[in-house]
C-alpha positions in Angstrom: 3.3 -35.9 -17.4 3.3 -33.2 -20.1 0.1 -32.2 -18.6 1.9 -31.4 -15.3 4.6 -29.8 -16.8 2.4 -27.7 -18.8 0.2 -26.7 -15.4 3.5 -26.2 -13.6 4.5 -23.5 -16.3 1.3 -21.9 -16.7 1.5 -21.2 -12.4 5.0 -20.2 -12.7 4.1 -17.4 -15.5 1.0 -16.4 -13.4 3.3 -16.1 -10.6 5.7 -14.1 -12.5 3.5 -12.0 -14.1 2.0 -10.9 -10.3 5.2 -10.8 -9.0 6.4 -8.3 -11.7 3.0 -6.3 -11.9 3.6 -5.9 -8.1 7.2 -4.7 -8.2 6.4 -2.2 -11.0 3.4 -0.7 -9.3 5.6 -0.7 -5.8 8.3 1.0 -7.7 5.8 3.9 -9.2 4.2 4.3 -5.6 8.0 4.7 -4.0 8.7 7.1 -6.6 5.5 9.3 -6.2 5.9 9.2 -2.6 2.6 10.2 -0.6 1.4 12.3 -3.9 -0.9 9.5 -4.8 -2.6 9.6 -1.6 -2.6 13.4 -1.7 -4.4 13.6 -4.8 -6.6 11.1 -3.8 -8.2 13.0 -0.9 -7.6 16.4 -1.8 -8.9 16.3 -5.6 -11.7 15.0 -5.4 -14.5 17.6 -4.5 -16.6 16.5 -7.5 -17.4 13.4 -9.4 -15.6 13.9 -12.7 -12.4 14.6 -10.8 -12.9 11.4 -9.1 -13.4 9.5 -11.6 -10.6 10.9 -13.7 -8.2 10.8 -10.8 -9.2 6.7 -10.2 -8.2 6.3 -13.6 -5.1 7.8 -13.6 -4.1 6.4 -10.1 -5.0 3.1 -11.3 -3.5 3.0 -14.4 0.1 4.0 -12.5 0.1 1.6 -9.9 -1.7 -1.5 -11.9 -4.4 -2.4 -9.6 -7.6 -1.4 -8.9 -7.8 -3.4 -5.8 -4.8 -1.5 -4.1 -6.6 1.9 -5.3 -9.7 0.9 -3.5 -8.3 -0.4 -0.2 -6.1 2.9 -0.2 -9.5 4.8 -0.6 -11.3 2.4 2.1 -8.2 3.5 4.5 -9.0 7.3 3.7 -12.7 6.9 4.3 -12.4 4.7 7.6 -10.3 7.4 9.0 -12.6 9.7 8.2 -10.2 11.9 5.9 -12.5 11.4 2.8 -16.1 11.3 2.6 -18.1 8.1 1.2 -19.4 10.2 -2.1 -16.1 11.5 -2.7 -14.9 7.8 -2.8 -17.5 6.4 -5.3 -16.1 8.5 -8.1 -12.3 7.2 -7.5 -13.5 3.5 -7.5 -15.5 4.0 -10.5 -12.3 5.8 -11.9 -10.3 2.5 -11.0 -12.6 0.2 -12.5 -11.7 2.2 -16.0 -7.7 2.4 -14.8 -7.1 -1.7 -14.0 -8.2 -2.4 -18.1 -5.1 -0.3 -19.0 -3.2 -3.5 -18.2 -4.6 -5.5 -20.7 -3.1 -3.1 -23.5 0.4 -3.1 -21.9 -0.2 -7.0 -22.1 -0.4 -6.6 -26.1 2.7 -5.7 -26.1 3.8 -9.4 -25.3 2.0 -10.6 -28.9 3.9 -8.2 -30.9 6.1 -10.6 -33.1 7.8 -10.6 -36.4 10.5 -12.3 -38.4 12.6 -9.2 -39.1 12.9 -5.5 -39.2 10.7 -3.1 -36.8 8.6 -6.1 -35.9 11.8 -8.0 -34.7 12.7 -5.2 -32.6 9.5 -4.6 -31.1 9.0 -8.3 -30.1 8.2 -8.9 -26.5 11.3 -10.8 -26.4 13.7 -7.8 -27.2 11.5 -5.2 -25.0 11.9 -7.5 -21.8 15.6 -8.1 -22.6 16.2 -4.1 -23.4 14.2 -3.0 -20.4 15.7 -6.0 -17.7 19.0 -5.0 -18.8 18.4 -1.4 -18.3 16.6 -2.0 -14.9 19.6 -4.1 -13.6 22.4 -1.0 -14.2 20.0 1.5 -12.9 20.0 -0.6 -9.8 23.6 -1.5 -9.7 25.1 2.0 -10.8 22.9 4.2 -8.9 23.2 5.3 -5.0 19.6 7.2 -4.7 16.7 5.8 -3.8 14.7 7.1 -6.4 16.8 5.9 -9.3 16.6 2.4 -7.7 13.1 2.3 -7.5 13.1 3.4 -11.2 15.1 0.2 -11.7 12.4 -1.6 -9.8 9.8 -0.3 -12.2 11.6 -1.7 -15.1 12.7 -5.0 -13.5 9.1 -5.4 -13.2 7.8 -4.6 -16.1 10.3 -6.8 -17.9 9.1 -9.7 -15.3 5.5 -9.3 -16.2 6.6 -9.4 -20.0 8.2 -12.6 -19.3 5.5 -13.9 -17.2 3.0 -13.3 -20.3 5.2 -15.2 -22.4 5.3 -18.2 -20.3 2.0 -18.4 -19.7 1.2 -18.2 -23.4 3.9 -20.8 -24.3 2.4 -23.2 -21.6 -0.9 -23.2 -23.0 0.0 -23.0 -26.7 -0.1 -26.9 -26.9 -3.9 -26.8 -26.0 -5.0 -25.6 -29.2 -3.8 -29.3 -30.8 -6.1 -30.9 -28.2 -10.0 -31.4 -28.9 -11.1 -32.1 -25.3 -9.5 -28.5 -24.4 -11.8 -26.8 -27.2 -15.1 -28.7 -26.4 -14.0 -27.7 -22.5 -13.9 -24.3 -23.5 -17.7 -24.2 -25.3 -18.9 -24.7 -21.4 -18.0 -21.3 -21.0 -20.1 -20.1 -23.9 -23.1 -20.8 -21.4 -23.1 -17.1 -19.8 -23.8 -18.1 -16.5 -21.0 -20.7 -16.2 -18.5 -18.0 -17.9 -19.5 -15.7 -15.7 -18.9 -18.2 -12.7 -15.5 -19.1 -14.2 -14.3 -15.3 -14.1 -15.6 -14.7 -10.6 -13.7 -17.9 -9.2 -10.3 -17.5 -11.3 -10.3 -13.8 -10.4 -11.4 -14.4 -6.6 -8.4 -16.9 -6.4 -5.6 -15.1 -8.2 -7.0 -11.8 -6.6 -6.2 -9.6 -9.8 -8.5 -8.8 -12.7 -5.4 -8.1 -14.5 -3.7 -11.6 -13.9 -7.1 -13.1 -15.1 -7.0 -10.8 -18.2 -3.4 -11.8 -18.8 -4.7 -15.5 -18.6 -7.7 -15.1 -21.2 -4.9 -13.0 -23.7 -2.6 -16.1 -23.3 -5.2 -18.7 -24.0 -6.8 -16.5 -27.0 -3.6 -17.4 -28.5 -4.4 -21.0 -29.0 -7.3 -19.8 -31.3 -9.6 -21.8 -29.4 -11.4 -18.5 -27.4 -14.3 -17.4 -29.4 -16.0 -14.0 -28.4 -18.9 -15.9 -27.1 -16.5 -17.8 -24.4 -14.5 -14.4 -23.6 -17.0 -12.1 -22.8 -19.2 -13.8 -20.2 -15.7 -14.4 -18.1 -14.4 -10.7 -18.6 -18.3 -10.0 -17.1 -17.4 -12.5 -14.1 -13.8 -10.8 -13.8 -14.8 -7.7 -12.6 -16.9 -9.3 -9.7 -14.3 -11.7 -8.7 -11.9 -8.6 -8.4 -13.8 -7.2 -5.5 -12.8 -10.2 -3.1 -9.4 -8.5 -1.8 -11.2 -5.5 -1.5 -14.0 -7.0 0.7 -11.3 -8.7 2.6 -9.5 -5.4 3.3 -12.5 -4.2 4.7 -12.9 -6.6 7.8 -12.2 -4.7 10.7 -13.2 -1.2 9.3 -16.1 0.9 10.2 -19.0 1.2 8.6 -18.0 3.7 6.0 -15.0 1.8 5.6 -17.3 -1.4 4.7 -19.4 0.7 2.7 -16.9 1.8 0.4 -15.8 -1.5 -0.4 -19.4 -2.3 -1.1 -19.3 0.4 -3.7 -16.9 -1.5 -5.5 -18.6 -4.8 -5.2 -22.1 -3.2 -6.1 -20.3 -1.3 -9.6 -19.0 -4.2 -10.7 -22.3 -6.1 -10.1 -24.4 -4.0 -11.6 -22.2 -3.8 -14.8 -22.2 -7.7 -15.2 -26.1 -7.7 -14.5 -26.6 -4.6 -17.0 -24.3 -5.8 -20.0 -25.3 -9.9 -19.3 -29.3 -8.6 -19.7 -28.4 -6.1 -22.5 -26.4 -8.1 -24.4 -27.8 -11.5 -24.1 -31.3 -10.2 -24.9 -30.4 -8.3 -28.1 -28.5 -11.6 -29.0 -31.5 -13.8 -28.6 -33.2 -11.4 -31.1 -30.7 -10.6 -33.5 -28.3 -13.4 -33.3 -25.1 -11.8 -33.5 -22.7 -13.3 -36.0 -19.4 -12.7 -34.1 -20.0 -14.9 -31.0 -18.3 -17.4 -33.0 -15.4 -15.2 -34.0 -11.6 -16.4 -32.6 -10.5 -13.5 -30.5 -6.8 -12.2 -30.4 -5.3 -10.2 -27.2 -6.0 -6.8 -28.6 -9.9 -7.7 -28.8 -10.0 -9.1 -25.2 -8.0 -5.8 -24.2 -10.9 -3.7 -26.0 -13.8 -5.6 -24.9 -12.6 -5.2 -21.2 -12.2 -1.4 -21.8 -15.5 -0.8 -23.4 -17.1 -2.7 -20.8 -16.0 -0.7 -17.9 -16.0 2.6 -19.4 -19.8 2.0 -20.6 -20.5 0.7 -17.3 -19.2 4.0 -15.7 -20.9 6.3 -17.9 -24.4 4.4 -17.0 -23.6 4.2 -13.3 -21.9 8.1 -13.3 -25.2 10.0 -13.1 -26.5 7.9 -10.1 -23.5 8.5 -7.9 -25.5 10.0 -5.0 -28.5 6.7 -5.3 -25.8 4.6 -5.1 -24.3 6.4 -1.8 -27.9 6.0 -0.6 -28.2 2.3 -1.3 -25.0 1.4 0.6 -25.8 3.7 3.4 -29.3 1.9 3.3 -27.7 -1.9 3.2 -25.2 -0.9 6.2 -27.3 1.4 8.1 -26.1 3.3 11.2 -26.5 2.1 14.6 -27.4 5.0 17.2 -23.6 5.3 18.2 -22.7 6.1 14.7 -25.3 9.0 14.2 -24.1 10.1 17.8 -20.3 10.2 16.3 -21.7 11.8 12.7 -23.3 14.6 14.8 -20.2 15.0 17.0 -18.2 15.6 13.6 -20.3 18.1 12.3 -18.1 20.7 13.5 -15.6 19.9 10.5 -18.0 21.5 8.4 -17.3 24.7 9.9 -13.5 24.8 8.3 -14.5 26.0 5.0 -11.3 26.4 2.5 -12.7 29.0 0.9 -13.1 30.9 3.8 -9.2 31.1 4.1 -9.1 34.0 2.0 -11.1 36.0 4.8 -8.8 35.5 8.0 -11.1 37.1 10.2 -13.9 34.6 9.2 -11.7 31.5 9.0 -10.7 32.2 12.7 -14.1 32.6 14.1 -15.0 29.1 12.1 -11.8 27.7 13.7 -12.7 28.8 17.1 -16.1 28.1 17.0 -14.7 24.1 16.1 -12.2 24.4 18.9 -15.6 25.0 21.3 -16.8 21.9 19.9 -13.6 20.0 20.4 -13.5 21.3 24.1 -17.0 19.8 24.7 -15.8 16.5 23.5 -13.2 16.3 26.0 -15.0 17.4 29.0 -17.6 14.8 28.1 -14.8 12.1 27.7 -12.8 13.1 30.9 -16.3 12.6 32.6 -16.8 9.2 30.9 -13.0 8.0 31.9 -13.8 9.1 35.7 -16.9 7.6 35.8 -15.3 4.1 34.8 -13.4 4.3 38.2 -16.2 4.2 40.2 -18.6 1.8 37.9 -17.1 -0.1 35.1 -18.6 -1.1 32.1 -17.2 -2.6 28.8 -19.5 -0.7 26.4 -18.5 2.8 28.1 -14.8 2.1 28.1 -15.1 1.4 24.4 -16.8 4.4 23.7 -13.9 6.6 25.7 -11.8 5.3 23.0 -13.9 5.7 20.2 -14.5 9.5 21.3 -10.7 9.9 22.0 -10.2 8.8 18.0 -12.8 11.7 17.4 -10.8 14.1 19.2 -7.7 13.3 17.7 -9.2 13.9 14.2 -10.4 17.6 15.7 -6.8 18.1 16.6 -6.0 16.7 13.1 -8.1 18.6 10.7 -8.4 22.1 13.2 -4.5 22.1 13.2 -4.3 21.6 9.3 -7.0 24.6 8.7 -5.0 26.6 11.0 -1.6 26.2 9.5 -3.0 26.7 5.8 -4.0 30.0 7.6 -0.5 31.1 8.4 0.0 31.4 4.7 -2.5 34.0 4.3 -1.9 37.7 5.1 -3.1 38.8 8.7 -2.5 41.5 11.4 -0.9 41.0 14.6 -3.9 40.4 16.7 -4.9 37.4 14.1 -1.4 36.0 13.9 -1.7 35.5 18.0 -5.1 34.2 17.5 -3.7 31.4 15.6 -1.1 30.7 17.7 -3.0 30.8 20.7 -5.6 28.5 19.2 -2.8 25.8 18.0 -1.5 25.8 21.6 -5.3 25.1 22.9 -6.1 22.6 20.6 -2.8 20.6 21.5 -3.6 21.0 25.3 -7.2 19.8 24.7 -5.9 16.7 22.5 -3.4 15.7 25.4 -6.2 16.4 28.1 -8.3 13.8 25.8 -5.0 11.4 25.8 -4.8 11.0 29.5 -8.7 10.6 29.9 -8.1 7.7 27.2 -5.1 6.6 29.5 -7.1 6.4 32.6 -10.1 4.4 30.8 -7.0 2.0 29.8 -6.6 1.7 33.3 -9.8 1.1 34.3 -9.9 -1.6 32.0 -6.5 -3.2 33.2 -8.0 -2.9 36.8 -11.2 -4.8 35.6 -9.3 -7.5 33.3 -6.5 -8.2 35.8 -9.1 -8.0 38.7 -7.2 -5.7 40.7 -8.3 -4.3 44.0 -7.3 -1.3 46.3 -7.6 -0.9 49.7 -10.5 1.2 51.4 -8.2 4.2 52.2 -6.6 3.7 48.4 -10.5 3.9 47.1 -11.5 7.1 49.6 -8.1 8.9 48.1 -9.4 8.4 44.6 -13.1 9.5 45.1 -11.4 12.9 46.6 -8.9 13.2 43.5 -11.8 12.3 40.9 -14.1 15.1 42.7 -10.8 17.4 42.0 -10.2 16.3 38.5 -14.1 16.8 37.7 -13.7 20.6 38.9 -10.5 21.7 37.4 -11.5 20.1 33.8 -15.0 21.5 34.0 -14.1 24.7 35.2 -11.3 25.1 32.5 -13.4 24.4 29.8 -16.2 26.2 30.9 -14.0 29.4 31.3 -12.4 29.0 27.9 -16.2 28.4 26.0 -17.3 31.6 28.0 -13.9 33.7 28.2 -14.5 33.7 31.6 -11.7 35.5 33.2 -12.6 35.2 37.0 -12.5 31.6 36.6 -9.6 31.0 34.5 -7.4 32.6 36.7 -8.2 30.0 39.8 -6.9 27.1 37.7 -3.5 27.4 38.8 -4.1 27.4 42.6 -6.4 24.4 41.8 -3.7 22.7 39.8 -1.3 23.2 42.4 -3.4 21.3 45.1 -3.8 18.4 42.7 -0.2 18.3 42.2 0.5 18.4 46.1 -2.4 15.8 46.4 -0.8 13.5 44.2 2.6 13.6 45.9 0.8 13.1 49.5 -1.3 10.1 47.8 1.8 8.5 46.3 3.9 8.6 49.9 0.8 7.1 51.5 0.4 4.2 48.9 4.2 3.5 49.2 3.2 3.2 52.9 0.6 0.6 52.3 3.2 -1.2 50.0 5.6 -1.2 52.7 3.3 -2.5 55.2 2.1 -5.1 52.8 -1.3 -3.5 52.6 -1.2 -3.5 48.9 0.7 -5.3 46.2 3.0 -3.8 43.7 0.8 -4.1 40.8 -1.8 -2.3 42.8 1.0 0.1 43.3 2.0 0.7 39.8 -1.9 1.3 38.7 -2.4 3.7 41.4 0.8 5.9 40.6 -0.1 5.8 36.8 -3.8 7.3 37.8 -2.2 9.9 40.0 0.1 11.0 36.7 -2.8 11.3 34.6 -4.5 13.1 36.9 -1.3 15.1 37.6 -1.1 15.8 33.8 -4.2 16.9 33.1 -4.4 19.5 35.8 -1.5 20.9 33.8 -2.8 21.0 30.7 -6.0 22.7 32.1 -3.7 25.7 33.8 -1.8 25.9 30.0 -5.6 26.0 28.6 -6.9 28.5 31.0 -3.8 30.9 29.8 -5.6 31.1 26.6 -8.6 33.1 28.3 -5.7 35.0 30.7 -4.1 36.0 27.5 -7.4 37.5 26.1 -7.4 40.3 28.8 -3.9 41.9 28.7 -3.9 45.5 28.2 -1.5 45.7 24.7 -3.1 43.9 21.9 0.3 44.5 20.0 2.5 42.7 21.9 3.9 39.5 20.4 2.4 36.0 21.9 5.4 35.2 23.8 6.0 38.8 25.7 1.8 38.9 26.6 1.5 39.8 30.4 -1.8 38.3 31.3 -3.4 39.3 34.2 -2.5 36.9 37.6 -3.7 36.5 41.2 -1.6 38.6 43.6 0.5 36.0 46.2 -2.3 36.8 48.9 -4.8 35.9 46.5 -3.0 32.9 45.5 -2.6 31.7 48.9 -6.0 32.3 50.0 -7.2 30.0 47.0 -5.3 27.3 47.5 -5.7 26.8 51.1 -9.7 26.9 49.9 -9.0 23.9 47.7 -6.8 22.6 49.7 -10.0 22.3 52.4 -11.9 21.2 50.0 -10.1 18.1 48.5 -8.2 17.5 52.0 -6.9 13.7 51.5 -5.4 14.1 55.0 -8.7 13.9 56.7 -10.8 12.1 53.9 -10.1 9.1 55.2 -12.1 10.1 58.5 -15.0 11.3 56.6 -17.3 9.3 54.5 -16.5 10.4 50.7 -19.1 8.7 48.2 -19.1 10.5 45.1 -21.6 9.3 42.6 -20.7 9.2 38.7 -21.3 12.2 36.6 -24.2 11.5 34.5 -22.1 12.3 30.7 -23.7 10.3 27.6 
């Protein structure tokens, strides 16, 4: 029964420790807001900064796994490059050892004077009372978070004391001492550290248990050292789990965390035990205390990082080799090459920065044109692989909009002339229109996926109508993008009448489809999908007109007029009517059902 009570007390102590650490870390993150994330992906332009930043952030949030999971998210979303992440992960391995030193406070004891005041019981009591008062009295969220930090620290200390008290009777049990000698075997000790940390999912908790056990007086250096080596590898378990579902760069980031710890474990095991075989270290049988465990853990991690630091590029190459890029990944990498144009150092030279941003927008427009083509092709011939590609490219288009938008907003803070200011505004509008066109292309693809999944079929008349609309959509998107890329005014001014024709056709087709619904030729489900497709066609045409406006505005006469007052060259009423009638004849759905319309899918890779 005593053993059951001891185990329950130990587990309760571990639970309190983990909860206290979680509460303290969460409070710290809430107080910092988004600053931690901002520092992580903005201040890692050199490996040294990455290591220092990873150490600092992990010391604050008390979890190398949390830091690494955060970094995986940044790499997965394309905000951070793999090379930047490696330095942060190395720093995180150092930062997590700080917890061991904090836990040493739990073992400061004394009978009187300063020692009594510094005892863990006193510290925990004072911090808990202060934290409770802060939470109860304060109304501001920031102070409530500070209260959580203090309460988390107090709970952590109580948990450590409970673990220590739970295992203290073990020192009088010979079987326990004999069992610990098993872990003097390096292989068994390393495995014990890996398994214990993988179960607890916290290197800090494992170190805490070791420190608690060391207070029994039964832990020797030879027993503790291999367990510490295994703890680092075991801590990779939650990180590897978090990478499930991430893209290949996210998985590579998680693999870096594992490899760093595995390299460190192998390096220390080989070097240390080889030297011990020759020199027979006398301190292997020395009894260790919590401070020694904290020191060994810190030295092990710091030296490991120092050894691996010069090989950051090689580590990156290794994980790239282990997790290879597929042809699709290489294509995505080539597609995102335009991001390299957005050099921050060029922001001090607005003319050059604007030129780079414009080139990146041209790259974005090409991706949008191709993705619209892919989405329209799905209406003609659906394939799951091509549907997934549309959605993947839509994510890329969103990144273009985010990165170019951020770059242009930074540029607005620099001194510029009126022409440059106007160009920035036009560019911001252009990327907004391009991103929205991409969104509607993605929606068309989603609707084709729904048609396929739910086995929806349209009447022959509806199919003919859709084919006419597909042809019109191809023309307006291709013509708009080309006019934007080539600054072609003659083509740009034709987009308004073409968009008006598309809007008119959509209204006609909606009315005709309602007629089919009333006659029972189509179901309500078919009608909903058909109507959504037409809405997407209409919205794409609308944004094409808005994008062509950027080209029209470049040809206004007075470059000093404010962007909202620009009078761009437009068609005369007669020219407009003529073009409108020409486009209406070209895409005449009223007679389309009487003539064969067979539009092959546009070749888009």
